[in-house]
C-alpha positions in Angstrom: 77.0 112.3 111.7 80.3 109.9 111.9 83.6 110.6 109.7 84.2 108.5 107.0 86.8 107.1 108.5 84.0 105.7 111.3 81.9 104.3 108.5 84.6 102.6 107.5 85.3 101.0 110.7 81.5 100.7 111.2 80.6 98.1 107.8 83.6 96.5 108.2 83.3 95.4 111.4 79.9 94.5 110.5 81.1 92.6 107.2 83.6 91.1 108.3 80.6 89.1 111.3 78.1 88.7 107.8 81.7 86.7 105.8 82.4 84.6 109.3 79.0 83.3 108.7 80.0 82.4 105.3 77.4 85.3 103.7 80.1 87.4 101.7 77.3 87.7 98.6 74.3 87.5 100.8 72.4 90.9 99.4 73.2 92.4 103.1 76.8 92.0 102.4 76.7 93.5 99.2 75.2 96.4 100.0 77.2 96.5 102.5 80.5 96.0 100.4 78.9 98.9 98.7 78.6 101.3 101.4 82.5 100.3 102.3 83.9 101.4 99.3 81.7 104.7 99.4 82.9 105.5 102.3 86.6 104.3 101.7 86.2 106.7 98.7 85.6 109.6 101.1 88.5 108.8 103.3 90.6 109.5 100.6 91.6 106.3 100.0 90.7 105.8 95.9 92.3 103.8 94.5 91.2 100.6 97.4 87.6 102.8 96.4 88.5 102.1 92.9 88.8 98.3 93.6 86.1 97.2 95.8 83.2 98.6 93.4 85.1 96.8 90.7 84.6 93.8 92.9 81.5 93.4 93.8 80.1 95.0 90.4 82.0 91.5 89.1 80.7 89.6 92.6 77.1 90.7 92.6 75.8 90.5 89.0 77.9 86.7 88.7 75.6 86.3 91.9 72.1 88.1 91.2 72.6 89.1 87.7 72.8 91.3 85.6 69.2 92.9 86.3 69.6 92.2 90.0 68.1 95.4 91.7 70.8 94.8 94.0 73.1 94.9 90.6 71.8 98.5 90.2 72.1 99.7 93.3 75.8 98.8 93.2 75.9 100.5 90.1 75.4 103.3 91.8 77.9 102.9 94.4 80.5 102.8 91.7 79.1 105.9 90.8 79.5 107.7 94.1 83.2 106.5 94.0 83.6 107.3 90.7 81.7 111.5 91.9 83.8 111.3 95.0 87.1 111.2 92.3 86.5 113.6 90.3 85.6 116.3 93.3 88.7 114.9 94.5 90.9 116.0 91.8 89.4 118.9 90.9 89.9 119.9 94.4 93.7 119.0 93.9 
């Protein structure tokens, strides 16, 4: 299994490929952005992760509507980042 830092690098690389083709809000790009946010939180960069999921949630809702399945997946990523943050605080 890869480390959080390796997952951040991999998701970033794949996301950059999509962005080169103007796909920042495609379903694949949104999934990658969610993956990147969670990996960022796992790597201990909680402030960055919270910013990423906050912006992602706004983007996904605006692009696909609040009831779309991809928005539910983003909400799950938000919850996962929050859980990781709580664990980090409790472990300090």
